[in-house]
GUPATI-967051 format. One line per 2 residues: number of its first residue (from 1); their letters; for each residue x, y, z of C-alpha. Coordinates in Angstrom, 1 decimal. Example, Ala and Ser with C-alpha at 12.3 -4.5 7.8 and 13.67 -1.06 7.14 Angstrom:
1> as> 12.3:-4.5:7.8; 13.7:-1.1:7.1
***
This chain:
1> xx> 199.0:15.5:16.6; 199.3:17.4:13.3
3> xx> 202.4:17.1:11.1; 203.2:17.8:7.5
5> xx> 201.8:15.4:5.0; 203.6:16.4:1.8
7> xx> 202.2:15.1:-1.5; 205.0:14.1:-3.9
9> xx> 205.5:16.7:-6.6; 204.9:14.0:-9.2
11> xx> 201.3:13.7:-7.8; 200.5:17.4:-7.7
13> xx> 197.0:18.2:-9.0; 196.2:14.5:-9.1
15> xx> 193.9:14.5:-6.1; 190.2:13.7:-5.5
17> xx> 189.0:17.1:-6.7; 190.7:16.6:-10.0
19> xx> 189.2:13.1:-10.4; 185.5:13.8:-9.5
21> xx> 182.9:16.3:-10.6; 182.4:19.6:-8.7
23> xx> 179.1:18.3:-7.4; 180.6:15.0:-6.2
25> xx> 183.4:16.9:-4.4; 180.8:19.1:-2.7
27> xx> 179.0:16.0:-1.4; 182.3:14.5:-0.2
29> xx> 183.5:17.6:1.6; 180.2:18.5:3.1
31> xx> 179.8:15.0:4.5; 183.4:15.3:5.9
33> xx> 182.5:18.6:7.6; 179.2:17.3:9.0
35> xx> 180.9:14.2:10.5; 183.3:16.5:12.4
37> xx> 180.5:18.8:13.5; 182.1:21.6:11.4
39> xx> 185.2:21.7:13.7; 188.8:20.7:13.2
41> xx> 189.4:17.1:14.0; 192.9:17.9:15.3
43> xx> 192.7:21.1:17.3; 188.9:21.5:17.7
45> xx> 188.9:25.1:16.4; 187.3:26.6:13.3
47> xx> 188.7:28.9:10.7; 186.2:31.6:11.9
49> xx> 188.0:31.6:15.3; 191.3:32.0:13.5
51> xx> 190.2:34.9:11.2; 189.4:32.9:8.1
53> xx> 186.1:33.1:6.1; 185.2:29.4:6.5
55> xx> 185.2:26.9:9.3; 186.9:23.8:8.0
57> xx> 188.5:22.3:4.9; 188.4:18.7:3.8
59> xx> 191.8:17.1:3.7; 192.5:13.8:1.8
61> xx> 194.3:11.1:3.7; 196.7:9.1:1.5
63> xx> 198.7:6.0:2.1; 201.8:5.4:0.0
65> xx> 203.0:1.9:-0.9; 206.6:2.7:-1.9
67> xx> 207.3:-0.8:-3.2; 204.3:-0.9:-5.6
69> xx> 204.3:2.9:-6.2; 200.7:3.2:-5.4
71> xx> 199.1:6.2:-3.7; 195.8:5.1:-2.1
73> xx> 193.1:7.4:-0.7; 192.2:6.0:2.7
75> xx> 190.0:8.8:4.2; 189.1:12.4:4.7
77> xx> 189.5:14.6:7.7; 188.1:18.0:8.5
79> xx> 190.8:20.5:9.4; 190.7:24.2:10.3
81> xx> 192.6:26.3:7.7; 195.7:26.5:10.0
83> xx> 195.9:22.7:10.6; 195.4:22.2:6.8
85> xx> 198.3:24.5:6.2; 200.5:22.4:8.4
87> xx> 199.6:19.3:6.3; 200.7:21.3:3.2
89> xx> 203.7:22.9:4.8; 205.6:23.2:1.5
91> xx> 202.7:25.3:0.1; 202.7:27.4:3.3
93> xx> 206.5:28.1:2.7; 205.8:29.1:-0.9
95> xx> 203.1:31.5:0.4; 205.3:33.1:3.0
97> xx> 203.3:31.5:5.9; 206.0:29.2:7.2
99> xx> 206.5:30.9:10.6; 202.8:31.3:11.3
101> xx> 202.1:27.6:10.4; 205.1:26.4:12.3
103> xx> 203.9:28.2:15.5; 200.5:26.6:15.0
105> xx> 202.0:23.1:14.7; 204.1:23.7:17.8
107> xx> 201.1:25.0:19.8; 198.7:22.2:18.8
109> xx> 201.3:19.5:19.4; 202.8:21.2:22.5
111> xx> 206.3:20.9:21.2; 209.4:22.9:21.0
113> xx> 211.0:24.4:17.9; 213.8:21.8:17.7
115> xx> 211.3:18.9:17.7; 209.0:20.7:15.2
117> xx> 212.0:21.3:12.8; 213.0:17.7:13.0
119> xx> 209.5:16.6:12.0; 209.5:19.1:9.1
121> xx> 212.9:18.0:7.9; 211.9:14.4:7.9
123> xx> 208.7:15.2:6.0; 210.7:16.9:3.3
125> xx> 213.2:13.9:3.1; 210.2:11.6:2.5
127> xx> 208.7:14.1:0.0; 212.0:14.3:-2.0
129> xx> 212.3:10.5:-2.3; 208.6:10.1:-3.3
131> xx> 208.7:13.0:-5.7; 211.0:11.0:-8.0
133> xx> 208.3:8.3:-8.5; 205.4:8.3:-10.8
135> xx> 202.5:7.1:-8.6; 199.5:5.1:-9.5
137> xx> 196.6:6.9:-7.8; 193.8:4.8:-6.3
139> xx> 190.7:6.7:-5.2; 188.3:3.7:-4.8
141> xx> 187.8:4.7:-1.2; 185.3:7.4:-2.4
143> xx> 182.8:4.7:-3.2; 183.0:3.3:0.3
145> xx> 182.8:6.7:1.8; 179.7:7.7:-0.1
147> xx> 177.9:4.4:0.2; 178.2:4.3:4.1
149> xx> 175.4:6.9:4.3; 173.2:4.9:2.0
151> xx> 173.8:1.7:4.0; 173.1:3.5:7.3
153> xx> 169.9:5.0:5.7; 168.7:1.6:4.5
155> xx> 169.2:-0.1:8.0; 166.4:2.2:9.2
157> x> 163.9:0.4:7.0
***
């Protein structure tokens, strides 16, 4: 299932890419793509099949601890450009892609318009509440993500 995953406005531009070097981001995203065999982990398609120039995009998975005001990176997922637009539905709206993205979400989730709209409304309610908070951002997961390959490699010896 793919649903909007709206980042609070108070955390805009405070993501993995803004906290690591370009070369580190390239390692992270390419590992993410390879683990998913360069296909979307939600719908199984690629951006090439949808008319985009690239197959997949790396999406950051965040967990929000509303009590402690901590936004913690918990993973990465490869998404086709359309599924990625669903995750960033607010941006899709700003770019005039709302209808196209909504249709993709409905198709992938096999849902009707009413259910899709309810999910989107709820996502924006959560986003609004979280946007009033200054979040402490924890990206320690990156170390675990990158070291997994090293540990797997070392087990061979």
